[in-house]
PyMOL Python script that loads the backbone (N, CA, C, O; Angstrom):
from pymol import cmd

cmd.read_pdbstr("""\
ATOM      1  N   MET A   1      83.212 103.038  65.326  1.00  0.00           N
ATOM      2  CA  MET A   1      83.221 101.928  66.259  1.00  0.00           C
ATOM      3  C   MET A   1      84.574 101.819  66.966  1.00  0.00           C
ATOM      4  O   MET A   1      84.632 101.624  68.180  1.00  0.00           O
ATOM      5  N   ASN A   2      85.637 101.943  66.215  1.00  0.00           N
ATOM      6  CA  ASN A   2      86.975 101.839  66.784  1.00  0.00           C
ATOM      7  C   ASN A   2      87.221 102.949  67.796  1.00  0.00           C
ATOM      8  O   ASN A   2      87.844 102.729  68.834  1.00  0.00           O
ATOM      9  N   ASN A   3      86.722 104.154  67.480  1.00  0.00           N
ATOM     10  CA  ASN A   3      86.909 105.288  68.386  1.00  0.00           C
ATOM     11  C   ASN A   3      86.193 105.044  69.712  1.00  0.00           C
ATOM     12  O   ASN A   3      86.726 105.366  70.774  1.00  0.00           O
ATOM     13  N   GLN A   4      84.996 104.481  69.656  1.00  0.00           N
ATOM     14  CA  GLN A   4      84.250 104.203  70.877  1.00  0.00           C
ATOM     15  C   GLN A   4      84.923 103.091  71.684  1.00  0.00           C
ATOM     16  O   GLN A   4      84.937 103.136  72.914  1.00  0.00           O
ATOM     17  N   ALA A   5      85.472 102.110  71.005  1.00  0.00           N
ATOM     18  CA  ALA A   5      86.192 101.034  71.695  1.00  0.00           C
ATOM     19  C   ALA A   5      87.428 101.588  72.395  1.00  0.00           C
ATOM     20  O   ALA A   5      87.745 101.194  73.517  1.00  0.00           O
ATOM     21  N   MET A   6      88.127 102.510  71.721  1.00  0.00           N
ATOM     22  CA  MET A   6      89.305 103.125  72.327  1.00  0.00           C
ATOM     23  C   MET A   6      88.904 103.959  73.545  1.00  0.00           C
ATOM     24  O   MET A   6      89.572 103.904  74.578  1.00  0.00           O
ATOM     25  N   GLU A   7      87.821 104.729  73.432  1.00  0.00           N
ATOM     26  CA  GLU A   7      87.370 105.537  74.573  1.00  0.00           C
ATOM     27  C   GLU A   7      86.979 104.653  75.746  1.00  0.00           C
ATOM     28  O   GLU A   7      87.282 104.969  76.897  1.00  0.00           O
ATOM     29  N   SER A   8      86.306 103.547  75.457  1.00  0.00           N
ATOM     30  CA  SER A   8      85.921 102.615  76.516  1.00  0.00           C
ATOM     31  C   SER A   8      87.155 102.035  77.205  1.00  0.00           C
ATOM     32  O   SER A   8      87.203 101.928  78.430  1.00  0.00           O
ATOM     33  N   LYS A   9      88.146 101.665  76.404  1.00  0.00           N
ATOM     34  CA  LYS A   9      89.395 101.131  76.950  1.00  0.00           C
ATOM     35  C   LYS A   9      90.085 102.181  77.821  1.00  0.00           C
ATOM     36  O   LYS A   9      90.548 101.872  78.919  1.00  0.00           O
ATOM     37  N   TYR A  10      90.154 103.416  77.335  1.00  0.00           N
ATOM     38  CA  TYR A  10      90.825 104.477  78.079  1.00  0.00           C
ATOM     39  C   TYR A  10      90.109 104.773  79.390  1.00  0.00           C
ATOM     40  O   TYR A  10      90.757 104.995  80.413  1.00  0.00           O
ATOM     41  N   HIS A  11      88.788 104.777  79.372  1.00  0.00           N
ATOM     42  CA  HIS A  11      88.059 105.062  80.607  1.00  0.00           C
ATOM     43  C   HIS A  11      88.194 103.916  81.611  1.00  0.00           C
ATOM     44  O   HIS A  11      88.245 104.158  82.817  1.00  0.00           O
ATOM     45  N   ARG A  12      88.253 102.679  81.130  1.00  0.00           N
ATOM     46  CA  ARG A  12      88.518 101.544  82.024  1.00  0.00           C
ATOM     47  C   ARG A  12      89.897 101.680  82.662  1.00  0.00           C
ATOM     48  O   ARG A  12      90.056 101.490  83.868  1.00  0.00           O
ATOM     49  N   LYS A  13      90.872 102.006  81.852  1.00  0.00           N
ATOM     50  CA  LYS A  13      92.240 102.165  82.365  1.00  0.00           C
ATOM     51  C   LYS A  13      92.337 103.352  83.322  1.00  0.00           C
ATOM     52  O   LYS A  13      93.067 103.299  84.312  1.00  0.00           O
ATOM     53  N   LEU A  14      91.590 104.433  83.020  1.00  0.00           N
ATOM     54  CA  LEU A  14      91.575 105.586  83.921  1.00  0.00           C
ATOM     55  C   LEU A  14      90.981 105.195  85.272  1.00  0.00           C
ATOM     56  O   LEU A  14      91.474 105.625  86.314  1.00  0.00           O
ATOM     57  N   ASN A  15      89.932 104.387  85.259  1.00  0.00           N
ATOM     58  CA  ASN A  15      89.362 103.916  86.519  1.00  0.00           C
ATOM     59  C   ASN A  15      90.376 103.080  87.293  1.00  0.00           C
ATOM     60  O   ASN A  15      90.456 103.175  88.518  1.00  0.00           O
ATOM     61  N   GLY A  16      91.148 102.266  86.585  1.00  0.00           N
ATOM     62  CA  GLY A  16      92.203 101.493  87.245  1.00  0.00           C
ATOM     63  C   GLY A  16      93.266 102.390  87.854  1.00  0.00           C
ATOM     64  O   GLY A  16      93.725 102.156  88.972  1.00  0.00           O
ATOM     65  N   ASP A  17      93.653 103.418  87.111  1.00  0.00           N
ATOM     66  CA  ASP A  17      94.626 104.372  87.654  1.00  0.00           C
ATOM     67  C   ASP A  17      94.051 105.123  88.847  1.00  0.00           C
ATOM     68  O   ASP A  17      94.774 105.428  89.796  1.00  0.00           O
ATOM     69  N   SER A  18      92.764 105.421  88.805  1.00  0.00           N
ATOM     70  CA  SER A  18      92.125 106.112  89.933  1.00  0.00           C
ATOM     71  C   SER A  18      92.181 105.258  91.188  1.00  0.00           C
ATOM     72  O   SER A  18      92.409 105.770  92.284  1.00  0.00           O
ATOM     73  N   VAL A  19      91.972 103.957  91.029  1.00  0.00           N
ATOM     74  CA  VAL A  19      92.062 103.044  92.174  1.00  0.00           C
ATOM     75  C   VAL A  19      93.489 103.035  92.718  1.00  0.00           C
ATOM     76  O   VAL A  19      93.688 103.033  93.933  1.00  0.00           O
ATOM     77  N   LEU A  20      94.474 103.031  91.837  1.00  0.00           N
ATOM     78  CA  LEU A  20      95.875 103.075  92.288  1.00  0.00           C
ATOM     79  C   LEU A  20      96.186 104.371  93.030  1.00  0.00           C
ATOM     80  O   LEU A  20      96.888 104.357  94.041  1.00  0.00           O
ATOM     81  N   ILE A  21      95.666 105.483  92.532  1.00  0.00           N
ATOM     82  CA  ILE A  21      95.909 106.774  93.176  1.00  0.00           C
ATOM     83  C   ILE A  21      95.269 106.805  94.557  1.00  0.00           C
ATOM     84  O   ILE A  21      95.885 107.283  95.509  1.00  0.00           O
ATOM     85  N   VAL A  22      94.041 106.303  94.681  1.00  0.00           N
ATOM     86  CA  VAL A  22      93.377 106.253  95.987  1.00  0.00           C
ATOM     87  C   VAL A  22      94.137 105.312  96.922  1.00  0.00           C
ATOM     88  O   VAL A  22      94.290 105.607  98.107  1.00  0.00           O
ATOM     89  N   GLY A  23      94.610 104.193  96.400  1.00  0.00           N
ATOM     90  CA  GLY A  23      95.403 103.270  97.216  1.00  0.00           C
ATOM     91  C   GLY A  23      96.679 103.908  97.724  1.00  0.00           C
ATOM     92  O   GLY A  23      97.070 103.714  98.875  1.00  0.00           O
ATOM     93  N   MET A  24      97.330 104.675  96.850  1.00  0.00           N
ATOM     94  CA  MET A  24      98.549 105.375  97.255  1.00  0.00           C
ATOM     95  C   MET A  24      98.243 106.385  98.357  1.00  0.00           C
ATOM     96  O   MET A  24      98.998 106.505  99.321  1.00  0.00           O
ATOM     97  N   LEU A  25      97.138 107.107  98.214  1.00  0.00           N
ATOM     98  CA  LEU A  25      96.758 108.096  99.222  1.00  0.00           C
ATOM     99  C   LEU A  25      96.437 107.412 100.550  1.00  0.00           C
ATOM    100  O   LEU A  25      96.829 107.905 101.607  1.00  0.00           O
ATOM    101  N   ILE A  26      95.736 106.294 100.507  1.00  0.00           N
ATOM    102  CA  ILE A  26      95.421 105.558 101.733  1.00  0.00           C
ATOM    103  C   ILE A  26      96.696 105.053 102.400  1.00  0.00           C
ATOM    104  O   ILE A  26      96.826 105.117 103.622  1.00  0.00           O
ATOM    105  N   LEU A  27      97.633 104.554 101.606  1.00  0.00           N
ATOM    106  CA  LEU A  27      98.902 104.080 102.160  1.00  0.00           C
ATOM    107  C   LEU A  27      99.670 105.228 102.819  1.00  0.00           C
ATOM    108  O   LEU A  27     100.184 105.076 103.928  1.00  0.00           O
ATOM    109  N   LEU A  28      99.749 106.364 102.147  1.00  0.00           N
ATOM    110  CA  LEU A  28     100.455 107.513 102.717  1.00  0.00           C
ATOM    111  C   LEU A  28      99.817 107.972 104.022  1.00  0.00           C
ATOM    112  O   LEU A  28     100.514 108.213 105.008  1.00  0.00           O
ATOM    113  N   VAL A  29      98.508 108.092 104.029  1.00  0.00           N
ATOM    114  CA  VAL A  29      97.810 108.565 105.234  1.00  0.00           C
ATOM    115  C   VAL A  29      97.965 107.556 106.371  1.00  0.00           C
ATOM    116  O   VAL A  29      98.168 107.948 107.520  1.00  0.00           O
ATOM    117  N   SER A  30      97.872 106.269 106.064  1.00  0.00           N
ATOM    118  CA  SER A  30      98.007 105.277 107.137  1.00  0.00           C
ATOM    119  C   SER A  30      99.410 105.291 107.730  1.00  0.00           C
ATOM    120  O   SER A  30      99.562 105.141 108.943  1.00  0.00           O
ATOM    121  N   VAL A  31     100.425 105.467 106.914  1.00  0.00           N
ATOM    122  CA  VAL A  31     101.796 105.553 107.435  1.00  0.00           C
ATOM    123  C   VAL A  31     101.955 106.797 108.304  1.00  0.00           C
ATOM    124  O   VAL A  31     102.576 106.740 109.366  1.00  0.00           O
ATOM    125  N   GLU A  32     101.398 107.915 107.858  1.00  0.00           N
ATOM    126  CA  GLU A  32     101.511 109.142 108.648  1.00  0.00           C
ATOM    127  C   GLU A  32     100.768 109.030 109.977  1.00  0.00           C
ATOM    128  O   GLU A  32     101.257 109.503 111.002  1.00  0.00           O
ATOM    129  N   VAL A  33      99.598 108.411 109.965  1.00  0.00           N
ATOM    130  CA  VAL A  33      98.854 108.230 111.216  1.00  0.00           C
ATOM    131  C   VAL A  33      99.621 107.282 112.147  1.00  0.00           C
ATOM    132  O   VAL A  33      99.666 107.509 113.356  1.00  0.00           O
ATOM    133  N   PHE A  34     100.218 106.236 111.599  1.00  0.00           N
ATOM    134  CA  PHE A  34     101.023 105.321 112.418  1.00  0.00           C
ATOM    135  C   PHE A  34     102.209 106.059 113.043  1.00  0.00           C
ATOM    136  O   PHE A  34     102.494 105.899 114.230  1.00  0.00           O
ATOM    137  N   LEU A  35     102.893 106.866 112.236  1.00  0.00           N
ATOM    138  CA  LEU A  35     104.024 107.627 112.777  1.00  0.00           C
ATOM    139  C   LEU A  35     103.573 108.611 113.857  1.00  0.00           C
ATOM    140  O   LEU A  35     104.243 108.766 114.878  1.00  0.00           O
ATOM    141  N   LEU A  36     102.451 109.267 113.634  1.00  0.00           N
ATOM    142  CA  LEU A  36     101.916 110.186 114.640  1.00  0.00           C
ATOM    143  C   LEU A  36     101.598 109.421 115.928  1.00  0.00           C
ATOM    144  O   LEU A  36     101.903 109.884 117.027  1.00  0.00           O
ATOM    145  N   TYR A  37     100.988 108.257 115.779  1.00  0.00           N
ATOM    146  CA  TYR A  37     100.679 107.428 116.949  1.00  0.00           C
ATOM    147  C   TYR A  37     101.944 107.047 117.710  1.00  0.00           C
ATOM    148  O   TYR A  37     101.991 107.166 118.934  1.00  0.00           O
ATOM    149  N   LYS A  38     102.971 106.587 116.991  1.00  0.00           N
ATOM    150  CA  LYS A  38     104.215 106.185 117.648  1.00  0.00           C
ATOM    151  C   LYS A  38     104.881 107.370 118.353  1.00  0.00           C
ATOM    152  O   LYS A  38     105.368 107.238 119.476  1.00  0.00           O
ATOM    153  N   ILE A  39     104.897 108.516 117.693  1.00  0.00           N
ATOM    154  CA  ILE A  39     105.510 109.700 118.297  1.00  0.00           C
ATOM    155  C   ILE A  39     104.748 110.105 119.547  1.00  0.00           C
ATOM    156  O   ILE A  39     105.351 110.401 120.579  1.00  0.00           O
ATOM    157  N   LEU A  40     103.420 110.118 119.458  1.00  0.00           N
ATOM    158  CA  LEU A  40     102.623 110.553 120.602  1.00  0.00           C
ATOM    159  C   LEU A  40     102.689 109.572 121.766  1.00  0.00           C
ATOM    160  O   LEU A  40     102.679 109.997 122.921  1.00  0.00           O
ATOM    161  N   THR A  41     102.755 108.280 121.495  1.00  0.00           N
ATOM    162  CA  THR A  41     102.836 107.328 122.604  1.00  0.00           C
ATOM    163  C   THR A  41     104.179 107.402 123.324  1.00  0.00           C
ATOM    164  O   THR A  41     104.251 107.181 124.533  1.00  0.00           O
ATOM    165  N   GLU A  42     105.231 107.710 122.590  1.00  0.00           N
ATOM    166  CA  GLU A  42     106.557 107.796 123.213  1.00  0.00           C
ATOM    167  C   GLU A  42     106.773 109.118 123.938  1.00  0.00           C
ATOM    168  O   GLU A  42     107.532 109.175 124.906  1.00  0.00           O
ATOM    169  N   THR A  43     106.123 110.167 123.488  1.00  0.00           N
ATOM    170  CA  THR A  43     106.379 111.499 124.051  1.00  0.00           C
ATOM    171  C   THR A  43     105.103 112.140 124.593  1.00  0.00           C
ATOM    172  O   THR A  43     104.964 113.362 124.554  1.00  0.00           O
ATOM    173  N   TRP A  44     104.162 111.323 125.102  1.00  0.00           N
ATOM    174  CA  TRP A  44     102.863 111.866 125.489  1.00  0.00           C
ATOM    175  C   TRP A  44     102.960 112.914 126.592  1.00  0.00           C
ATOM    176  O   TRP A  44     102.204 113.885 126.572  1.00  0.00           O
ATOM    177  N   GLU A  45     103.848 112.751 127.533  1.00  0.00           N
ATOM    178  CA  GLU A  45     103.963 113.720 128.635  1.00  0.00           C
ATOM    179  C   GLU A  45     104.300 115.115 128.115  1.00  0.00           C
ATOM    180  O   GLU A  45     103.812 116.113 128.645  1.00  0.00           O
ATOM    181  N   ILE A  46     105.114 115.183 127.102  1.00  0.00           N
ATOM    182  CA  ILE A  46     105.474 116.475 126.509  1.00  0.00           C
ATOM    183  C   ILE A  46     104.457 116.876 125.446  1.00  0.00           C
ATOM    184  O   ILE A  46     104.059 118.037 125.363  1.00  0.00           O
ATOM    185  N   ALA A  47     104.042 115.907 124.636  1.00  0.00           N
ATOM    186  CA  ALA A  47     103.212 116.190 123.460  1.00  0.00           C
ATOM    187  C   ALA A  47     101.764 116.514 123.797  1.00  0.00           C
ATOM    188  O   ALA A  47     101.077 117.132 122.984  1.00  0.00           O
ATOM    189  N   LYS A  48     101.277 116.117 124.975  1.00  0.00           N
ATOM    190  CA  LYS A  48      99.858 116.353 125.274  1.00  0.00           C
ATOM    191  C   LYS A  48      99.513 117.834 125.320  1.00  0.00           C
ATOM    192  O   LYS A  48      98.368 118.219 125.085  1.00  0.00           O
ATOM    193  N   ASN A  49     100.511 118.668 125.624  1.00  0.00           N
ATOM    194  CA  ASN A  49     100.262 120.111 125.641  1.00  0.00           C
ATOM    195  C   ASN A  49     100.162 120.696 124.239  1.00  0.00           C
ATOM    196  O   ASN A  49      99.559 121.752 124.047  1.00  0.00           O
ATOM    197  N   PHE A  50     100.751 120.016 123.262  1.00  0.00           N
ATOM    198  CA  PHE A  50     100.785 120.515 121.895  1.00  0.00           C
ATOM    199  C   PHE A  50     100.086 119.573 120.909  1.00  0.00           C
ATOM    200  O   PHE A  50     100.379 119.588 119.714  1.00  0.00           O
ATOM    201  N   PHE A  51      99.165 118.762 121.417  1.00  0.00           N
ATOM    202  CA  PHE A  51      98.491 117.766 120.591  1.00  0.00           C
ATOM    203  C   PHE A  51      97.814 118.399 119.380  1.00  0.00           C
ATOM    204  O   PHE A  51      97.870 117.851 118.279  1.00  0.00           O
ATOM    205  N   TYR A  52      97.184 119.536 119.576  1.00  0.00           N
ATOM    206  CA  TYR A  52      96.484 120.202 118.467  1.00  0.00           C
ATOM    207  C   TYR A  52      97.443 120.571 117.341  1.00  0.00           C
ATOM    208  O   TYR A  52      97.042 120.573 116.176  1.00  0.00           O
ATOM    209  N   LEU A  53      98.694 120.883 117.656  1.00  0.00           N
ATOM    210  CA  LEU A  53      99.664 121.187 116.603  1.00  0.00           C
ATOM    211  C   LEU A  53      99.979 119.956 115.759  1.00  0.00           C
ATOM    212  O   LEU A  53     100.127 120.054 114.541  1.00  0.00           O
ATOM    213  N   TYR A  54     100.081 118.800 116.407  1.00  0.00           N
ATOM    214  CA  TYR A  54     100.289 117.554 115.661  1.00  0.00           C
ATOM    215  C   TYR A  54      99.119 117.293 114.720  1.00  0.00           C
ATOM    216  O   TYR A  54      99.319 116.939 113.558  1.00  0.00           O
ATOM    217  N   VAL A  55      97.907 117.465 115.219  1.00  0.00           N
ATOM    218  CA  VAL A  55      96.712 117.224 114.414  1.00  0.00           C
ATOM    219  C   VAL A  55      96.653 118.196 113.241  1.00  0.00           C
ATOM    220  O   VAL A  55      96.349 117.790 112.120  1.00  0.00           O
ATOM    221  N   ILE A  56      96.936 119.461 113.481  1.00  0.00           N
ATOM    222  CA  ILE A  56      96.934 120.455 112.403  1.00  0.00           C
ATOM    223  C   ILE A  56      98.001 120.118 111.365  1.00  0.00           C
ATOM    224  O   ILE A  56      97.736 120.182 110.165  1.00  0.00           O
ATOM    225  N   PHE A  57      99.192 119.764 111.812  1.00  0.00           N
ATOM    226  CA  PHE A  57     100.288 119.442 110.898  1.00  0.00           C
ATOM    227  C   PHE A  57      99.953 118.239 110.030  1.00  0.00           C
ATOM    228  O   PHE A  57     100.110 118.294 108.810  1.00  0.00           O
ATOM    229  N   VAL A  58      99.495 117.158 110.643  1.00  0.00           N
ATOM    230  CA  VAL A  58      99.144 115.961 109.878  1.00  0.00           C
ATOM    231  C   VAL A  58      97.952 116.243 108.968  1.00  0.00           C
ATOM    232  O   VAL A  58      97.906 115.751 107.840  1.00  0.00           O
ATOM    233  N   GLY A  59      96.992 117.026 109.443  1.00  0.00           N
ATOM    234  CA  GLY A  59      95.852 117.406 108.608  1.00  0.00           C
ATOM    235  C   GLY A  59      96.280 118.170 107.371  1.00  0.00           C
ATOM    236  O   GLY A  59      95.775 117.914 106.278  1.00  0.00           O
ATOM    237  N   LEU A  60      97.209 119.110 107.529  1.00  0.00           N
ATOM    238  CA  LEU A  60      97.714 119.856 106.378  1.00  0.00           C
ATOM    239  C   LEU A  60      98.450 118.954 105.392  1.00  0.00           C
ATOM    240  O   LEU A  60      98.310 119.104 104.179  1.00  0.00           O
ATOM    241  N   ILE A  61      99.230 118.022 105.920  1.00  0.00           N
ATOM    242  CA  ILE A  61      99.943 117.089 105.043  1.00  0.00           C
ATOM    243  C   ILE A  61      98.952 116.248 104.246  1.00  0.00           C
ATOM    244  O   ILE A  61      99.126 116.054 103.043  1.00  0.00           O
ATOM    245  N   VAL A  62      97.914 115.749 104.912  1.00  0.00           N
ATOM    246  CA  VAL A  62      96.909 114.922 104.231  1.00  0.00           C
ATOM    247  C   VAL A  62      96.182 115.735 103.167  1.00  0.00           C
ATOM    248  O   VAL A  62      95.941 115.233 102.069  1.00  0.00           O
ATOM    249  N   ILE A  63      95.834 116.969 103.468  1.00  0.00           N
ATOM    250  CA  ILE A  63      95.151 117.826 102.495  1.00  0.00           C
ATOM    251  C   ILE A  63      96.039 118.081 101.281  1.00  0.00           C
ATOM    252  O   ILE A  63      95.575 118.013 100.143  1.00  0.00           O
ATOM    253  N   ILE A  64      97.304 118.374 101.521  1.00  0.00           N
ATOM    254  CA  ILE A  64      98.236 118.626 100.412  1.00  0.00           C
ATOM    255  C   ILE A  64      98.407 117.366  99.561  1.00  0.00           C
ATOM    256  O   ILE A  64      98.434 117.448  98.333  1.00  0.00           O
ATOM    257  N   GLU A  65      98.521 116.212 100.201  1.00  0.00           N
ATOM    258  CA  GLU A  65      98.647 114.968  99.441  1.00  0.00           C
ATOM    259  C   GLU A  65      97.384 114.675  98.639  1.00  0.00           C
ATOM    260  O   GLU A  65      97.468 114.230  97.494  1.00  0.00           O
ATOM    261  N   ALA A  66      96.219 114.919  99.227  1.00  0.00           N
ATOM    262  CA  ALA A  66      94.959 114.683  98.517  1.00  0.00           C
ATOM    263  C   ALA A  66      94.838 115.604  97.303  1.00  0.00           C
ATOM    264  O   ALA A  66      94.405 115.170  96.235  1.00  0.00           O
ATOM    265  N   ILE A  67      95.214 116.859  97.461  1.00  0.00           N
ATOM    266  CA  ILE A  67      95.191 117.790  96.330  1.00  0.00           C
ATOM    267  C   ILE A  67      96.151 117.323  95.245  1.00  0.00           C
ATOM    268  O   ILE A  67      95.824 117.383  94.060  1.00  0.00           O
ATOM    269  N   GLY A  68      97.322 116.862  95.635  1.00  0.00           N
ATOM    270  CA  GLY A  68      98.295 116.349  94.674  1.00  0.00           C
ATOM    271  C   GLY A  68      97.771 115.136  93.923  1.00  0.00           C
ATOM    272  O   GLY A  68      97.914 115.049  92.703  1.00  0.00           O
ATOM    273  N   CYS A  69      97.168 114.203  94.642  1.00  0.00           N
ATOM    274  CA  CYS A  69      96.632 113.002  93.993  1.00  0.00           C
ATOM    275  C   CYS A  69      95.481 113.355  93.054  1.00  0.00           C
ATOM    276  O   CYS A  69      95.385 112.795  91.963  1.00  0.00           O
ATOM    277  N   LEU A  70      94.616 114.268  93.459  1.00  0.00           N
ATOM    278  CA  LEU A  70      93.522 114.683  92.583  1.00  0.00           C
ATOM    279  C   LEU A  70      94.036 115.405  91.347  1.00  0.00           C
ATOM    280  O   LEU A  70      93.467 115.259  90.265  1.00  0.00           O
ATOM    281  N   SER A  71      95.098 116.178  91.490  1.00  0.00           N
ATOM    282  CA  SER A  71      95.642 116.866  90.325  1.00  0.00           C
ATOM    283  C   SER A  71      96.331 115.889  89.375  1.00  0.00           C
ATOM    284  O   SER A  71      96.306 116.096  88.162  1.00  0.00           O
ATOM    285  N   VAL A  72      96.944 114.829  89.901  1.00  0.00           N
ATOM    286  CA  VAL A  72      97.535 113.801  89.042  1.00  0.00           C
ATOM    287  C   VAL A  72      96.445 113.109  88.240  1.00  0.00           C
ATOM    288  O   VAL A  72      96.595 112.906  87.035  1.00  0.00           O
ATOM    289  N   ARG A  73      95.348 112.744  88.899  1.00  0.00           N
ATOM    290  CA  ARG A  73      94.237 112.104  88.190  1.00  0.00           C
ATOM    291  C   ARG A  73      93.641 113.037  87.148  1.00  0.00           C
ATOM    292  O   ARG A  73      93.341 112.623  86.029  1.00  0.00           O
ATOM    293  N   SER A  74      93.476 114.282  87.520  1.00  0.00           N
ATOM    294  CA  SER A  74      92.932 115.263  86.578  1.00  0.00           C
ATOM    295  C   SER A  74      93.834 115.432  85.364  1.00  0.00           C
ATOM    296  O   SER A  74      93.352 115.544  84.236  1.00  0.00           O
ATOM    297  N   SER A  75      95.135 115.451  85.593  1.00  0.00           N
ATOM    298  CA  SER A  75      96.085 115.591  84.493  1.00  0.00           C
ATOM    299  C   SER A  75      96.053 114.379  83.575  1.00  0.00           C
ATOM    300  O   SER A  75      96.096 114.519  82.353  1.00  0.00           O
ATOM    301  N   ILE A  76      95.975 113.186  84.165  1.00  0.00           N
ATOM    302  CA  ILE A  76      95.882 111.975  83.348  1.00  0.00           C
ATOM    303  C   ILE A  76      94.610 112.005  82.516  1.00  0.00           C
ATOM    304  O   ILE A  76      94.629 111.700  81.323  1.00  0.00           O
ATOM    305  N   LYS A  77      93.502 112.377  83.157  1.00  0.00           N
ATOM    306  CA  LYS A  77      92.217 112.416  82.447  1.00  0.00           C
ATOM    307  C   LYS A  77      92.237 113.441  81.321  1.00  0.00           C
ATOM    308  O   LYS A  77      91.683 113.205  80.247  1.00  0.00           O
ATOM    309  N   LYS A  78      92.871 114.568  81.569  1.00  0.00           N
ATOM    310  CA  LYS A  78      92.907 115.649  80.582  1.00  0.00           C
ATOM    311  C   LYS A  78      93.748 115.272  79.366  1.00  0.00           C
ATOM    312  O   LYS A  78      93.395 115.620  78.239  1.00  0.00           O
ATOM    313  N   HIS A  79      94.842 114.574  79.581  1.00  0.00           N
ATOM    314  CA  HIS A  79      95.797 114.329  78.501  1.00  0.00           C
ATOM    315  C   HIS A  79      95.825 112.890  77.994  1.00  0.00           C
ATOM    316  O   HIS A  79      96.658 112.559  77.149  1.00  0.00           O
ATOM    317  N   MET A  80      94.941 112.032  78.484  1.00  0.00           N
ATOM    318  CA  MET A  80      95.062 110.615  78.128  1.00  0.00           C
ATOM    319  C   MET A  80      94.842 110.359  76.638  1.00  0.00           C
ATOM    320  O   MET A  80      95.486 109.473  76.075  1.00  0.00           O
ATOM    321  N   PHE A  81      93.964 111.095  75.992  1.00  0.00           N
ATOM    322  CA  PHE A  81      93.755 110.913  74.558  1.00  0.00           C
ATOM    323  C   PHE A  81      94.826 111.633  73.745  1.00  0.00           C
ATOM    324  O   PHE A  81      95.258 111.154  72.697  1.00  0.00           O
ATOM    325  N   GLU A  82      95.244 112.784  74.245  1.00  0.00           N
ATOM    326  CA  GLU A  82      96.228 113.615  73.552  1.00  0.00           C
ATOM    327  C   GLU A  82      97.574 112.900  73.412  1.00  0.00           C
ATOM    328  O   GLU A  82      98.185 112.919  72.344  1.00  0.00           O
ATOM    329  N   PHE A  83      98.027 112.275  74.492  1.00  0.00           N
ATOM    330  CA  PHE A  83      99.334 111.614  74.481  1.00  0.00           C
ATOM    331  C   PHE A  83      99.229 110.110  74.254  1.00  0.00           C
ATOM    332  O   PHE A  83     100.226 109.395  74.359  1.00  0.00           O
ATOM    333  N   GLU A  84      98.031 109.626  73.944  1.00  0.00           N
ATOM    334  CA  GLU A  84      97.786 108.183  73.775  1.00  0.00           C
ATOM    335  C   GLU A  84      98.395 107.437  74.960  1.00  0.00           C
ATOM    336  O   GLU A  84      99.204 106.524  74.797  1.00  0.00           O
ATOM    337  N   TYR A  85      97.989 107.847  76.130  1.00  0.00           N
ATOM    338  CA  TYR A  85      98.574 107.407  77.390  1.00  0.00           C
ATOM    339  C   TYR A  85      98.479 105.898  77.591  1.00  0.00           C
ATOM    340  O   TYR A  85      99.410 105.294  78.123  1.00  0.00           O
ATOM    341  N   TYR A  86      97.385 105.282  77.181  1.00  0.00           N
ATOM    342  CA  TYR A  86      97.177 103.863  77.477  1.00  0.00           C
ATOM    343  C   TYR A  86      97.450 102.946  76.291  1.00  0.00           C
ATOM    344  O   TYR A  86      97.063 101.778  76.328  1.00  0.00           O
ATOM    345  N   ASP A  87      98.094 103.431  75.255  1.00  0.00           N
ATOM    346  CA  ASP A  87      98.410 102.582  74.101  1.00  0.00           C
ATOM    347  C   ASP A  87      99.744 101.907  74.240  1.00  0.00           C
ATOM    348  O   ASP A  87     100.154 101.159  73.352  1.00  0.00           O
TER     349      ASP A  87
END
""", "prot")
cmd.dss("prot")
cmd.show_as("cartoon", "prot")
cmd.util.cbc("prot")
cmd.orient("prot")
């Protein structure tokens, strides 16, 4: 019974951490999109010729951040019982 209660607690806490990780990713992406918007509005005459490069660059950054966030969640999930992460 105690083991099942601990697993339930750990999975609840993991879900909470997952929400934090998604929130962090949303915050990072929104800041990057805002910065891209500000840069493009100030330099549109020059940047319109290279707009696709901005999109590719920001897309790569978002993909790398998403992979990083997913690997953090995966690592927490993998080791949460081993290291008694939530105790």
